[in-house]
TIBADO-730842 format. One line per field, with one value per residue: x, y, z of N, C-alpha, C, O in turn. Coordinates in pm, 1 decimal, padded with zeros to 6 digits, m for minus. Layout:
BEGIN
n_c1 <- c(X;...)
n_c2 <- c(Y;...)
n_c3 <- c(Z;...)
ca_c1 <- c(X;...)
ca_c2 <- c(Y;...)
ca_c3 <- c(Z;...)
c_c1 <- c(X;...)
c_c2 <- c(Y;...)
c_c3 <- c(Z;...)
o_c1 <- c(X;...)
o_c2 <- c(Y;...)
o_c3 <- c(Z;...)
end
This chain:
BEGIN
n_c1 <- c(m00655.6;m00595.2;m00596.1;m00661.4;m00427.0;m00460.8;m00459.9;m00596.2;m00746.9;m00751.6;m01022.0;m01169.1;m01122.7;m01263.8;m01522.7;m01706.0;m01807.1;m01852.9;m02008.8;m01871.2;m01918.1;m01852.3;m01777.1;m01686.2;m01484.6;m01301.8;m01259.9;m01142.3;m00913.9;m00772.6;m00657.5;m00502.9;m00185.0;00038.1;00319.2;00638.1;00823.4;01119.1;01204.2;01208.9;01150.1;01008.5;00690.5;00543.4;00703.3;00801.3;00664.8;00531.8;00273.2;00024.2;m00061.7;m00182.4;m00378.8;m00290.6;m00295.2;m00224.0;m00103.3;00079.1;00296.7;00405.5;00341.0;00430.4;00311.5;00435.8;00536.3;00754.8;00846.1;00972.7;01236.0;01203.7;01081.6;00744.4;00528.9;00236.0;00054.8;00017.8;m00002.4;m00123.7;m00125.7;m00393.2;m00507.6;m00565.5;m00345.5;m00274.9;m00213.4;m00461.8;m00536.2;m00351.9;m00416.9;m00674.7;m00684.7;m00484.6;m00252.3;00097.7;00198.9;00293.3;00357.1;00506.9;00502.9;00627.6;00774.9;00798.8;00880.2;00966.9;00746.8;00433.7;00254.1;m00042.0;m00115.0;m00323.2;m00408.2;m00524.0;m00641.3;m00724.8;m00900.6;m01100.1;m01212.5;m01312.3;m01513.3;m01713.9;m01820.2;m01881.6;m02068.7;m02050.9;m01775.7;m01737.1;m01874.6;m01692.3;m01470.5;m01599.3;m01610.7;m01353.8;m01259.5;m01432.3;m01367.0;m01096.9;m01145.5;m01290.6;m01099.8;m00893.7;m01036.0;m01085.0;m00817.9;m00748.1;m00926.0;m00833.0;m00579.6;m00650.7;m00828.1;m00768.3;m00550.9;m00194.3;m00138.0;m00392.2;m00395.2;m00179.4;m00258.5;m00492.6;m00365.2;m00221.4;m00428.2;m00582.4;m00400.9;m00191.3;00043.5;00184.0;00368.5;00565.8;00673.5;00745.5;00969.8;01021.1;01061.2;00922.6;00674.1;00630.8;00646.7;00410.4;00213.3;00233.2;00410.6;00703.2;00994.4;01075.7;00855.2;00692.0;00826.1;00797.4;00518.1;00495.4;00636.0;00458.5;00248.2)
n_c2 <- c(00548.7;00677.1;01014.8;01305.6;01594.7;01885.1;02203.1;02211.3;02250.6;02040.6;02006.9;02117.3;01914.1;01691.6;01794.7;01764.4;01516.4;01462.9;01653.3;01866.2;02000.7;02334.0;02301.9;02026.6;02044.6;02200.0;02026.2;01812.3;01932.2;01984.3;01737.0;01672.7;01660.4;01850.1;01801.0;01832.4;01638.0;01485.6;01362.2;01006.1;00949.0;00725.3;00662.7;00443.6;00169.9;m00148.8;m00438.3;m00323.1;m00179.6;00026.7;00326.1;00551.2;00768.1;00915.2;01230.7;01360.5;01666.3;01778.3;01631.1;01281.0;00939.5;00597.9;00273.5;m00046.3;m00389.4;m00671.2;m00929.1;m01241.2;m01125.6;m00888.2;m00547.2;m00474.6;m00264.5;m00142.9;00072.5;00416.6;00735.3;01059.3;01415.5;01553.2;01312.3;01025.5;00809.4;00496.0;00193.7;m00001.7;m00273.8;m00346.8;m00161.6;m00211.5;m00485.7;m00483.2;m00609.9;m00660.6;m00536.2;m00641.1;m00446.1;m00127.3;00218.9;00476.6;00799.6;00946.7;01190.1;01514.5;01611.0;01730.5;01636.5;01560.4;01407.9;01171.6;01026.3;00692.1;00624.7;00875.3;00952.2;00763.6;00833.4;01084.8;00995.7;00897.5;01130.6;01313.5;01296.6;01353.5;01331.9;01075.3;00986.0;01091.8;00934.5;00674.4;00732.7;00760.8;00491.7;00348.7;00453.9;00366.1;00085.4;00055.9;00136.2;m00049.2;m00285.0;m00208.1;m00196.6;m00471.6;m00589.6;m00471.8;m00577.0;m00856.3;m00866.7;m00681.6;m00608.8;m00563.3;m00337.1;m00209.5;m00153.4;00025.0;00234.5;00324.5;00423.0;00625.5;00792.9;00860.8;00954.2;01138.2;01293.9;01133.8;00975.7;01145.8;01185.4;00953.0;00681.5;00457.0;00195.8;00166.2;00223.9;00007.3;m00203.2;m00142.4;m00178.5;m00444.4;m00567.8;m00626.0;m00409.7;m00402.9;m00486.3;m00270.6;m00067.5;m00156.7;m00120.9;00151.5;00244.7;00187.7;00366.4)
n_c3 <- c(02573.0;02246.5;02137.4;01930.5;01940.4;02135.1;02281.8;02595.2;02910.7;03206.1;03315.6;03111.6;02917.2;02996.6;03035.3;02813.2;02846.5;03126.8;03355.9;03599.1;03914.3;04058.1;04331.7;04337.2;04155.2;04300.5;04520.3;04386.0;04274.1;04509.3;04569.8;04355.5;04209.8;04048.7;03833.4;03689.0;03468.9;03341.3;03008.7;02979.5;03247.1;03478.4;03553.6;03647.8;03768.3;03634.9;03783.8;03991.1;04183.8;04058.4;04201.4;04147.7;03929.1;03631.8;03466.9;03151.3;03085.6;02921.0;02704.7;02658.6;02707.1;02738.3;02768.3;02844.2;02824.3;02905.2;02702.7;02630.3;02657.4;02517.1;02470.1;02461.8;02323.0;02460.0;02475.6;02390.1;02536.8;02490.7;02512.0;02715.2;02786.7;03001.9;03191.0;03339.8;03531.0;03518.1;03574.4;03794.4;03983.6;04048.1;04126.4;04313.8;04286.6;04195.6;03881.6;03541.6;03371.2;03257.3;03294.5;03120.6;03047.4;02725.0;02638.6;02769.0;03038.9;03159.5;03421.5;03594.2;03889.0;04071.4;04358.9;04400.2;04645.9;04763.7;04559.2;04589.9;04826.4;04753.6;04570.8;04738.7;04846.2;04632.3;04368.3;04101.9;04062.6;04104.4;03875.3;03689.2;03739.0;03669.0;03389.1;03307.8;03353.3;03183.9;02944.5;02926.3;02916.0;02693.8;02511.6;02538.4;02448.6;02190.0;02092.9;02121.5;01945.9;01708.5;01684.4;01658.1;01434.3;01226.1;00946.9;00936.3;00784.7;00781.3;01069.1;01083.9;00899.3;01038.3;01278.8;01163.0;01068.9;01296.3;01479.8;01382.0;01458.1;01620.6;01483.8;01425.8;01683.9;01803.0;01803.0;01514.2;01575.4;01831.5;01736.0;01558.9;01734.4;01885.1;01698.4;01650.9;01479.0;01279.1;01242.0;00976.4;00832.1;00893.9;00756.9;00495.5;00459.5;00501.3;00277.4;00084.1;00111.3)
ca_c1 <- c(m00705.7;m00529.1;m00687.4;m00575.1;m00374.9;m00504.3;m00432.6;m00712.0;m00729.6;m00808.6;m01175.7;m01224.5;m01115.1;m01360.9;m01647.2;m01808.9;m01856.5;m01897.1;m02017.1;m01813.7;m01958.1;m01736.8;m01725.4;m01613.4;m01353.0;m01215.2;m01225.5;m01059.5;m00785.9;m00701.8;m00581.1;m00423.2;m00043.8;00105.9;00457.8;00706.6;00911.4;01197.6;01199.3;01260.3;01098.0;00924.2;00567.3;00507.0;00802.6;00771.5;00652.7;00481.4;00121.6;m00004.4;m00134.9;m00231.3;m00424.4;m00215.3;m00347.1;m00111.7;m00138.6;00177.6;00388.4;00371.8;00381.2;00423.1;00302.8;00491.8;00575.4;00868.5;00800.8;01101.6;01343.0;01186.7;00981.0;00621.1;00448.2;00095.0;m00022.5;00078.1;m00097.9;m00070.3;m00195.7;m00545.7;m00551.6;m00524.4;m00278.6;m00252.4;m00218.0;m00581.9;m00539.3;m00277.9;m00475.0;m00803.5;m00650.9;m00386.0;m00139.3;00196.2;00176.6;00410.7;00369.1;00574.6;00465.7;00744.2;00749.6;00885.4;00902.5;00953.7;00591.5;00359.8;00162.8;m00127.9;m00149.9;m00421.8;m00397.4;m00658.9;m00704.6;m00791.2;m01010.9;m01207.8;m01275.4;m01403.5;m01636.6;m01823.0;m01887.3;m01907.6;m02116.7;m01991.7;m01638.9;m01756.6;m01911.5;m01574.9;m01391.8;m01646.8;m01585.6;m01202.6;m01243.6;m01504.8;m01283.9;m00988.6;m01199.2;m01318.9;m00969.3;m00840.7;m01128.5;m01057.2;m00685.2;m00754.3;m00996.5;m00752.5;m00473.8;m00716.9;m00905.6;m00720.9;m00427.7;m00096.6;m00152.8;m00498.2;m00355.6;m00094.2;m00347.7;m00572.0;m00286.0;m00185.8;m00548.7;m00622.7;m00282.1;m00079.2;00165.6;00264.9;00467.8;00683.0;00703.3;00782.8;01064.0;00960.9;01076.9;00817.3;00552.1;00615.2;00597.8;00266.7;00139.0;00250.2;00476.8;00841.9;01032.0;01083.9;00712.8;00649.7;00912.1;00730.0;00390.3;00519.4;00683.9;00342.5;00157.3)
ca_c2 <- c(00564.3;00792.9;01116.2;01406.9;01688.2;02016.5;02255.4;02237.0;02225.8;01907.4;02009.6;02133.7;01790.3;01610.5;01854.2;01715.4;01387.7;01472.8;01789.7;01859.6;02126.5;02410.4;02232.8;01905.7;02088.3;02238.1;01905.5;01736.9;02003.9;01955.6;01605.0;01661.8;01715.2;01877.9;01782.4;01831.7;01531.7;01476.7;01240.0;00887.8;00936.6;00607.5;00676.2;00321.3;00070.5;m00293.6;m00516.3;m00232.1;m00146.8;00153.7;00386.6;00681.9;00804.9;01025.5;01308.0;01416.4;01792.2;01801.3;01515.1;01153.3;00838.7;00469.0;00157.5;m00150.9;m00502.4;m00743.1;m01068.7;m01306.9;m01027.1;m00769.1;m00460.4;m00481.7;m00144.3;m00176.9;00192.1;00547.1;00833.9;01197.7;01528.0;01544.6;01175.8;00964.5;00688.6;00425.6;00048.9;m00037.8;m00403.6;m00346.2;m00069.0;m00269.7;m00604.6;m00457.8;m00710.0;m00596.3;m00543.6;m00658.4;m00335.4;m00015.7;00344.1;00573.9;00910.5;00950.3;01325.8;01596.4;01615.5;01796.6;01535.6;01576.4;01267.0;01174.1;00887.2;00611.1;00634.6;01002.1;00952.5;00681.6;00908.5;01188.0;00927.7;00890.4;01265.1;01385.8;01189.8;01384.0;01290.7;00931.4;00977.7;01107.1;00805.3;00572.1;00780.8;00719.3;00346.3;00303.2;00493.5;00273.3;m00048.4;00065.7;00151.5;m00191.3;m00362.5;m00170.8;m00250.8;m00617.6;m00619.9;m00426.3;m00687.4;m00968.0;m00859.8;m00582.6;m00633.2;m00475.9;m00218.6;m00137.2;m00094.6;00148.2;00347.7;00382.9;00506.3;00761.9;00878.4;00894.0;01017.6;01165.2;01353.8;01033.4;00931.2;01237.6;01189.5;00828.3;00600.7;00363.8;00073.7;00167.3;00216.8;m00121.1;m00282.2;m00103.1;m00237.7;m00587.5;m00605.7;m00599.3;m00282.0;m00430.7;m00488.0;m00132.0;00002.3;m00186.6;m00054.8;00297.3;00282.4;00175.8;00472.8)
ca_c3 <- c(02440.8;02186.2;02081.8;01867.6;02032.3;02132.3;02414.5;02678.1;03053.5;03253.9;03321.7;02954.1;02824.3;03050.3;03043.6;02718.2;02898.2;03263.3;03417.5;03727.7;03978.9;04109.9;04455.4;04305.1;04100.5;04417.4;04602.8;04305.3;04263.6;04640.7;04581.0;04239.3;04222.9;03917.4;03825.8;03562.8;03465.4;03221.3;02922.5;03037.8;03384.3;03483.8;03636.6;03713.5;03728.4;03625.7;03911.1;04099.6;04183.6;04016.4;04304.3;04089.5;03792.3;03580.2;03354.1;03076.2;03039.3;02811.8;02693.8;02595.7;02777.3;02681.8;02859.3;02778.8;02907.0;02849.2;02660.3;02563.5;02660.8;02426.5;02524.3;02377.7;02358.3;02467.9;02453.8;02396.8;02572.1;02466.4;02585.5;02744.3;02825.5;03130.9;03193.0;03472.1;03518.1;03585.1;03647.9;03916.3;04082.7;04090.2;04202.0;04421.3;04256.9;04114.6;03735.8;03458.2;03282.0;03310.0;03221.1;03116.3;02963.3;02608.4;02626.5;02904.9;03045.5;03273.1;03476.2;03715.2;03946.6;04174.8;04429.0;04408.2;04772.1;04769.4;04466.5;04648.4;04931.4;04696.5;04514.6;04838.6;04871.6;04516.3;04271.2;03968.1;04061.2;04076.8;03737.1;03611.4;03753.5;03573.9;03257.2;03278.4;03348.8;03068.8;02821.6;02925.0;02879.2;02531.3;02434.9;02539.9;02359.8;02037.9;02058.3;02112.0;01824.1;01597.6;01678.5;01614.3;01311.0;01121.1;00900.8;00978.8;00702.0;00834.3;01192.6;01052.3;00845.2;01149.0;01357.6;01093.3;01046.6;01426.7;01560.5;01281.9;01519.2;01693.8;01395.1;01448.7;01833.3;01854.8;01698.7;01440.5;01657.0;01917.8;01657.2;01505.4;01851.8;01912.3;01582.1;01651.8;01357.1;01278.5;01174.8;00834.7;00778.5;00894.3;00652.8;00365.4;00465.0;00483.4;00135.2;m00022.0;00142.5)
c_c1 <- c(m00644.8;m00630.2;m00590.5;m00542.5;m00454.2;m00483.3;m00565.8;m00677.7;m00790.1;m00956.7;m01228.3;m01222.8;m01214.5;m01506.3;m01751.6;m01867.0;m01903.8;m01890.7;m01974.6;m01844.0;m01832.1;m01683.9;m01647.2;m01489.9;m01262.2;m01163.5;m01125.1;m00909.1;m00709.6;m00623.6;m00502.8;m00285.2;00005.2;00253.9;00515.3;00815.4;00992.9;01158.4;01264.9;01223.0;00998.6;00802.3;00536.6;00611.1;00741.4;00761.9;00594.4;00331.7;00111.5;m00101.2;m00202.2;m00285.6;m00342.2;m00285.9;m00236.3;m00155.5;m00039.5;00265.2;00336.0;00423.9;00376.6;00401.7;00351.8;00520.5;00682.7;00812.5;00934.3;01206.6;01320.3;01072.6;00865.5;00535.8;00304.1;00012.7;00066.4;m00034.0;m00032.8;m00134.1;m00344.0;m00597.5;m00505.3;m00446.9;m00267.5;m00242.2;m00347.1;m00576.2;m00471.9;m00351.1;m00606.1;m00786.0;m00556.6;m00263.9;m00030.3;00169.0;00314.6;00428.8;00447.7;00520.6;00587.8;00712.0;00851.7;00929.7;00894.3;00799.2;00549.7;00249.6;00085.2;m00151.6;m00256.0;m00426.1;m00531.2;m00723.7;m00777.9;m00916.8;m01130.2;m01290.7;m01366.8;m01525.1;m01743.6;m01895.1;m01933.0;m01948.9;m02074.0;m01853.3;m01640.0;m01789.8;m01770.4;m01494.2;m01454.5;m01612.4;m01442.0;m01192.6;m01318.9;m01427.4;m01161.9;m01027.0;m01232.3;m01195.8;m00900.2;m00906.2;m01099.0;m00919.8;m00678.8;m00816.7;m00911.6;m00637.7;m00535.5;m00768.9;m00867.8;m00581.6;m00327.8;m00113.1;m00274.6;m00471.3;m00267.8;m00171.7;m00438.2;m00483.3;m00251.1;m00311.8;m00590.5;m00524.7;m00161.2;00048.9;00253.8;00378.5;00603.3;00735.8;00770.7;00867.6;00980.8;00964.9;00966.0;00689.9;00528.5;00581.6;00461.3;00171.4;00145.3;00326.5;00633.4;00871.2;01035.2;00947.0;00649.6;00708.9;00828.4;00592.2;00400.4;00558.0;00567.1;00259.4;00224.5)
c_c2 <- c(00686.3;00888.6;01218.1;01511.0;01812.7;02069.6;02290.7;02200.0;02081.2;01908.3;02044.2;02000.6;01699.7;01669.1;01800.4;01595.8;01391.4;01623.8;01779.1;02003.3;02196.8;02352.2;02109.6;01945.7;02125.9;02128.4;01825.3;01794.8;01994.1;01841.1;01580.9;01724.9;01732.1;01878.0;01788.5;01725.2;01525.7;01357.0;01113.8;00860.6;00812.1;00651.3;00555.4;00205.4;m00066.2;m00357.3;m00438.1;m00232.6;00003.2;00223.3;00524.1;00679.7;00929.2;01093.6;01376.8;01556.1;01818.7;01689.5;01395.7;01045.9;00703.5;00350.3;00035.5;m00262.8;m00575.0;m00886.8;m01130.6;m01206.3;m00898.9;m00679.0;m00454.1;m00353.7;m00173.2;m00048.6;00313.7;00650.4;00978.7;01290.7;01520.1;01415.1;01135.2;00838.1;00632.9;00277.6;00001.4;m00166.1;m00406.7;m00263.8;m00133.5;m00397.3;m00601.8;m00566.7;m00640.4;m00632.0;m00575.2;m00544.6;m00208.1;00108.5;00437.7;00683.1;00923.2;01095.7;01404.1;01621.6;01691.0;01706.2;01583.1;01431.3;01287.8;01028.9;00842.2;00622.0;00751.9;01002.5;00867.5;00751.7;01011.9;01125.7;00925.5;01021.3;01340.8;01295.2;01231.1;01343.9;01141.1;00903.9;00999.5;00986.9;00691.2;00608.6;00737.4;00564.1;00292.9;00338.6;00404.0;00134.1;m00044.3;00071.7;00007.2;m00281.4;m00332.6;m00217.6;m00391.8;m00647.0;m00586.3;m00538.1;m00823.6;m00979.1;m00763.6;m00637.2;m00525.4;m00339.0;m00137.8;m00074.3;00042.0;00265.0;00403.2;00464.2;00636.1;00852.4;00930.9;00969.2;01045.7;01213.5;01237.8;00984.8;01025.3;01234.7;01062.3;00744.2;00490.3;00232.6;00057.2;00149.2;00071.5;m00216.7;m00266.8;m00178.9;m00385.5;m00645.6;m00575.6;m00463.1;m00289.5;m00434.0;m00345.4;m00057.1;m00033.6;m00137.8;00099.7;00335.1;00266.1;00297.1;00603.2)
c_c3 <- c(02362.1;02128.4;02008.5;01962.9;02022.3;02281.0;02487.7;02821.5;03090.3;03260.9;03191.4;02885.7;02880.9;03052.6;02943.1;02764.3;03044.4;03324.5;03564.8;03810.2;04029.7;04244.8;04435.9;04241.5;04202.6;04488.7;04520.8;04294.5;04394.7;04650.5;04452.2;04248.3;04069.2;03926.7;03692.8;03563.5;03334.4;03133.3;02981.5;03187.9;03379.9;03598.8;03720.0;03678.8;03706.7;03757.4;04024.5;04073.3;04157.9;04128.4;04269.6;03966.5;03753.1;03456.6;03291.7;03029.5;02918.6;02815.9;02634.8;02680.9;02696.3;02792.0;02785.2;02885.2;02843.2;02823.3;02588.4;02552.7;02571.3;02496.7;02426.4;02419.8;02347.9;02440.2;02464.3;02450.3;02561.0;02556.1;02603.0;02764.3;02958.7;03092.7;03330.8;03431.0;03588.0;03644.0;03774.3;04030.7;04135.8;04181.2;04314.1;04411.2;04164.6;03958.5;03657.2;03353.6;03339.9;03224.5;03227.0;03023.0;02850.1;02577.2;02767.1;02918.3;03166.9;03299.7;03598.1;03762.2;04059.8;04241.1;04428.8;04533.8;04803.1;04678.3;04525.0;04747.0;04869.8;04620.7;04598.8;04861.9;04757.1;04402.5;04131.3;03965.9;04030.6;03937.9;03648.5;03623.6;03660.8;03418.9;03227.5;03267.4;03229.8;02946.0;02817.0;02867.0;02723.4;02457.3;02426.5;02455.3;02214.1;02004.3;02046.0;01973.3;01703.4;01566.5;01616.4;01473.2;01196.1;01075.5;00949.3;00911.3;00757.8;00976.8;01176.3;00995.7;00959.8;01240.0;01287.9;01083.2;01188.3;01503.7;01466.3;01349.3;01589.3;01613.4;01403.6;01589.6;01883.4;01756.6;01636.6;01503.4;01749.6;01845.6;01608.3;01621.0;01881.9;01818.0;01580.6;01534.4;01369.3;01214.1;01028.8;00774.0;00785.6;00786.6;00509.7;00351.2;00436.8;00343.8;00034.3;m00001.8;00091.8)
o_c1 <- c(m00646.9;m00735.2;m00468.1;m00614.4;m00509.2;m00488.1;m00636.9;m00584.8;m00864.4;m01017.1;m01337.9;m01310.4;m01255.9;m01601.6;m01869.5;m01979.6;m01997.2;m01789.6;m02028.1;m01794.3;m01725.0;m01563.4;m01550.4;m01387.8;m01145.8;m01044.7;m01029.4;m00807.5;m00586.6;m00528.8;m00440.1;m00274.6;00008.4;00312.1;00451.5;00895.6;00940.0;01089.8;01376.8;01262.8;00917.5;00829.8;00508.8;00604.2;00633.9;00848.1;00604.2;00276.6;00174.9;m00214.1;m00264.2;m00246.8;m00327.8;m00327.9;m00158.7;m00239.3;m00082.4;00308.9;00233.6;00538.1;00317.6;00473.8;00311.8;00527.8;00707.8;00746.4;00991.5;01267.6;01409.9;00985.6;00891.9;00483.5;00253.5;m00095.5;00169.2;m00148.4;00076.8;m00189.1;m00414.4;m00719.1;m00419.8;m00470.0;m00252.7;m00259.7;m00342.4;m00609.3;m00527.0;m00345.0;m00643.6;m00850.5;m00544.8;m00194.5;m00065.3;00124.2;00425.0;00509.4;00450.4;00498.3;00639.3;00633.0;00972.4;01014.9;00826.8;00732.1;00624.8;00158.2;00141.7;m00200.0;m00273.0;m00446.5;m00631.3;m00846.4;m00885.0;m01023.9;m01246.6;m01412.7;m01479.2;m01627.9;m01857.4;m02014.2;m02017.6;m01865.4;m02062.2;m01808.8;m01563.3;m01739.7;m01746.1;m01449.0;m01382.8;m01589.6;m01418.4;m01123.0;m01272.4;m01422.4;m01123.5;m00956.2;m01200.9;m01185.9;m00859.0;m00837.5;m01089.9;m00900.8;m00603.9;m00760.3;m00913.9;m00609.6;m00472.4;m00756.7;m00926.2;m00508.3;m00365.2;m00102.4;m00264.7;m00514.8;m00285.1;m00154.0;m00453.8;m00525.9;m00251.8;m00300.5;m00633.2;m00564.3;m00053.4;00156.9;00374.6;00482.4;00718.8;00846.7;00839.9;00836.0;00886.0;00869.7;00910.6;00605.0;00416.6;00495.3;00392.4;00067.6;00065.2;00306.5;00679.0;00787.9;01001.0;00930.6;00569.4;00635.9;00800.8;00548.5;00324.2;00520.6;00570.1;00195.9;00167.5)
o_c2 <- c(00795.5;00849.1;01216.7;01526.1;01845.3;01997.1;02383.7;02122.8;02018.8;01812.3;01997.1;01972.7;01617.5;01593.2;01790.1;01568.0;01317.6;01692.9;01700.5;02108.0;02137.8;02352.6;02085.8;01883.4;02086.5;02122.7;01773.4;01725.9;01995.5;01836.7;01475.7;01838.9;01640.3;01943.6;01754.4;01724.6;01557.7;01264.6;01125.1;00758.7;00800.0;00668.9;00561.4;00150.4;m00093.1;m00331.8;m00478.2;m00273.5;00088.2;00176.5;00593.2;00593.1;01027.1;01028.3;01445.1;01564.3;01880.8;01650.8;01399.1;01053.2;00704.0;00341.9;00015.0;m00240.6;m00545.9;m00949.9;m01069.3;m01196.5;m00815.9;m00728.8;m00428.1;m00341.9;m00220.1;m00062.0;00316.8;00643.6;01011.5;01256.0;01482.1;01396.6;01197.8;00771.7;00706.6;00241.9;m00032.7;m00176.8;m00466.8;m00295.0;m00113.6;m00417.0;m00693.2;m00601.6;m00571.2;m00740.6;m00541.7;m00554.7;m00189.4;00099.2;00468.9;00666.6;00912.8;01114.0;01363.2;01650.0;01710.2;01693.1;01638.8;01346.2;01391.2;00928.3;00911.3;00628.5;00742.9;01047.9;00903.1;00737.9;01032.2;01191.8;00946.2;01024.2;01428.7;01223.6;01143.0;01319.2;01088.0;00806.6;00929.2;00936.4;00622.9;00519.5;00679.1;00513.5;00193.7;00260.0;00366.3;00075.4;m00134.2;00016.7;m00040.9;m00357.5;m00421.4;m00274.5;m00437.9;m00723.4;m00659.9;m00579.5;m00889.6;m01080.5;m00765.1;m00700.2;m00417.3;m00236.0;m00017.0;00037.4;00144.0;00379.4;00524.9;00573.3;00743.2;00974.8;01046.2;01046.4;00986.6;01177.6;01249.8;00953.2;00984.6;01284.5;01059.9;00739.0;00438.2;00157.1;m00052.6;00069.6;00021.0;m00303.1;m00366.2;m00232.5;m00448.3;m00761.2;m00507.6;m00407.5;m00192.9;m00382.1;m00305.4;00019.6;00053.8;m00113.7;00159.8;00441.4;00316.9;00334.9;00711.5)
o_c3 <- c(02418.7;02077.6;02021.5;02061.6;01917.2;02380.4;02449.6;02845.2;03014.6;03213.1;03161.0;02803.9;02799.1;03070.8;02976.7;02723.0;03075.8;03336.4;03643.0;03768.7;04043.5;04269.6;04508.1;04270.8;04195.5;04520.5;04578.4;04303.2;04390.6;04728.9;04440.1;04293.6;03987.2;04013.1;03593.2;03656.8;03227.9;03177.1;03031.5;03244.3;03288.1;03717.5;03839.8;03568.9;03760.2;03841.5;04140.5;03971.1;04220.3;04143.2;04350.5;03888.1;03826.3;03361.1;03358.6;02939.7;02821.3;02924.3;02566.6;02726.0;02588.3;02891.4;02670.6;03006.0;02726.2;02905.8;02498.3;02446.2;02555.8;02568.1;02309.1;02530.6;02246.0;02383.1;02532.0;02405.1;02606.3;02660.6;02509.5;02761.3;03021.3;02991.6;03428.3;03314.5;03706.2;03762.0;03866.6;04149.6;04251.3;04284.1;04395.8;04506.7;04069.0;03921.7;03700.2;03261.1;03461.6;03103.8;03334.3;02930.1;02871.8;02490.2;02861.6;02819.1;03262.5;03218.3;03692.2;03687.6;04124.4;04173.2;04447.9;04540.7;04863.1;04718.4;04506.8;04756.0;04915.6;04606.5;04556.8;04892.9;04773.9;04347.3;04046.2;03853.8;03950.2;03881.6;03550.5;03520.9;03587.7;03337.0;03121.7;03179.3;03173.7;02851.3;02706.3;02785.2;02645.3;02347.6;02320.9;02387.2;02129.4;01896.8;01959.9;01894.8;01604.8;01454.1;01534.0;01404.6;01087.7;01151.7;00994.7;00977.9;00779.2;01004.9;01243.0;01037.5;00969.8;01277.8;01348.6;01088.6;01194.1;01591.1;01473.4;01302.4;01609.7;01671.4;01390.6;01608.9;01985.1;01637.7;01695.4;01484.0;01755.7;01885.8;01616.9;01605.2;01904.5;01856.6;01511.4;01496.9;01461.3;01142.5;00960.5;00663.6;00701.2;00723.8;00427.6;00238.7;00361.1;00294.2;m00077.7;m00100.3;00105.9)
end
């Protein structure tokens, strides 16, 4: 789910929703891996099973799939958000989605296997996991509702209102794909606004 950008730590970004004890923070940090990746790095390739949850400290990712030979953008994730391929991780079936970085990024990864172990021992970490899953489900539902019930112009205006910096960070081709419209339609909408 997209959010506005601001510089905060991982625990600061989740603390309004889930209180994590010092012991749980320590346990969680013991399984988190911080990595720097270049623009274009693929976190989860097409046809693979996502085995990690990724927290984006800095940077931008895109989740997409291929339909009729074209890349269809499903989601963008910016700073202070999580990204993963939830269907593949839950079902353990390879996914037709790919997650790639659109900018040089700082990513914290957590293995699902390690998280599952922590859930058994730390209930606040389990609540954090439920928060991430719930947030993802709400975002997916909102995206589906937007595509079904909002006009192209309404979807664009919503994107501008909720994520204004995304337009400076992502090509118009990817924006139009995300909105489910052609680049020509996006150009017409932008010229009206």
